[in-house]
Structure formats: structure tokens, C-alpha cells
GUSE-17566 format. One record per residue (C-alpha): chain; x, z, y; residue number from 1. Coordinates in pm, 1 decimal. Example, Ala and Ser with C-alpha at 12.3 -4.5 7.8 and 13.67 -1.06 7.14 Angstrom:
% GUSE-17566
 cadena       xx       zz       yy num
      A   1230.0    780.0   -450.0   1
      A   1367.0    714.0   -106.0   2
% end
This chain:
% GUSE-17566
 cadena       xx       zz       yy num
      A   1368.5  -6585.9   4444.7   1
      A   1645.9  -6558.7   4699.0   2
      A   1816.2  -6717.6   4990.1   3
      A   2119.9  -6519.9   5017.2   4
      A   2318.0  -6314.9   4780.3   5
      A   2537.8  -5970.7   4923.7   6
      A   2833.3  -5856.8   4746.9   7
      A   2956.0  -5530.8   4827.1   8
      A   3250.3  -5561.7   4690.7   9
      A   3610.0  -5761.8   4717.4  10
      A   3673.1  -5748.2   4327.9  11
      A   3797.0  -6055.4   4246.3  12
      A   3648.4  -6036.6   3876.4  13
      A   3321.8  -6135.4   4049.7  14
      A   3431.6  -6501.6   4162.8  15
      A   3239.4  -6665.9   3917.2  16
      A   2883.5  -6507.8   4030.7  17
      A   2909.6  -6730.5   4333.4  18
      A   2960.2  -7044.5   4090.1  19
      A   2651.6  -6898.4   3901.2  20
      A   2432.2  -6935.6   4136.5  21
      A   2529.9  -7231.0   4309.4  22
      A   2480.3  -7407.4   3979.8  23
      A   2160.4  -7199.3   3969.0  24
      A   2053.8  -7337.4   4361.5  25
      A   2137.1  -7701.3   4241.4  26
      A   1900.1  -7649.7   3964.3  27
      A   1649.0  -7519.3   4163.2  28
      A   1692.5  -7776.3   4399.5  29
      A   1714.5  -7541.4   4690.6  30
      A   2018.0  -7373.8   4886.5  31
      A   2133.2  -6998.6   4863.5  32
      A   2369.1  -6848.3   5050.8  33
      A   2658.1  -6603.4   4901.3  34
      A   2836.3  -6383.6   5068.9  35
      A   3079.2  -6033.7   4997.4  36
      A   3075.4  -5723.8   5279.1  37
      A   3344.1  -5515.2   5226.0  38
      A   3511.9  -5243.8   5477.9  39
      A   3765.4  -5333.9   5627.5  40
      A   4032.8  -5114.5   5871.2  41
      A   4395.7  -5113.1   6076.7  42
      A   4516.4  -4947.6   5652.4  43
      A   4299.1  -5101.3   5444.5  44
      A   4589.9  -5337.1   5259.8  45
      A   4299.2  -5571.9   5090.8  46
      A   4165.6  -5799.4   5381.3  47
      A   4009.9  -6077.9   5125.0  48
      A   3689.6  -6100.0   5006.6  49
      A   3557.6  -6254.5   4667.1  50
      A   3642.4  -6625.3   4664.6  51
      A   3415.7  -6885.2   4752.5  52
      A   3200.7  -6665.8   4923.0  53
      A   3145.0  -6629.2   5322.4  54
      A   3351.4  -6299.4   5378.7  55
      A   3149.7  -6025.0   5605.4  56
      A   3404.8  -5748.6   5694.6  57
      A   3213.8  -5413.3   5837.1  58
      A   3364.6  -5060.2   5883.7  59
      A   3367.6  -4808.4   5612.8  60
      A   3060.3  -4605.1   5731.3  61
      A   2778.3  -4893.4   5807.4  62
      A   2967.4  -5000.8   5366.9  63
      A   2922.2  -4657.5   5268.2  64
      A   2554.7  -4638.2   5416.2  65
      A   2483.1  -4931.6   5230.2  66
      A   2560.6  -4856.4   4857.8  67
      A   2342.0  -4788.7   4626.0  68
      A   2433.8  -4459.2   4426.3  69
      A   2139.4  -4493.7   4166.5  70
      A   2239.7  -4519.3   3804.6  71
      A   2058.8  -4767.0   3624.8  72
      A   2166.1  -4746.5   3237.5  73
      A   1969.2  -4382.4   3295.9  74
      A   1533.8  -4435.6   3213.0  75
% end
């Protein structure tokens, strides 16, 4: 169970995720916040987060420090 779903991406292919999370939250009669965090700077071309989420703009160093580099396909 979670209260906040935080996606570290700007990939619009993930824009179905907030809808799915909201559907689950309604089925469970609870509130879940959906947000996406992404790096921003004056040189970044993409300044938009994932549709249907709250956008959290962070600096590149913070973004990189939050990334999980583990390959979950390996056992």
C-alpha cells in the first residue's frame, strides 16, 4: 500500500499509469497522490512532466542520485 506514487520520468508513454493508480485508489476507497520528478535546467528542452501527474522539477544531481540502477531482470 502507498499514499504517494512518484515516477522519475518524463516519458509520456507512462501517462496511463496515473489513470490506473487513480482507478485502484477508487476501488480501495482511498487517496493516492501521483507525481513525476524530472530534472530541469535552462538547457533542458522538455519542461513537461507526465500528463495527469503533479510535476516536481529537480536539479540533475538530485535526479541522478534517486535513480535505481539495479537490473531487476537478473536473479
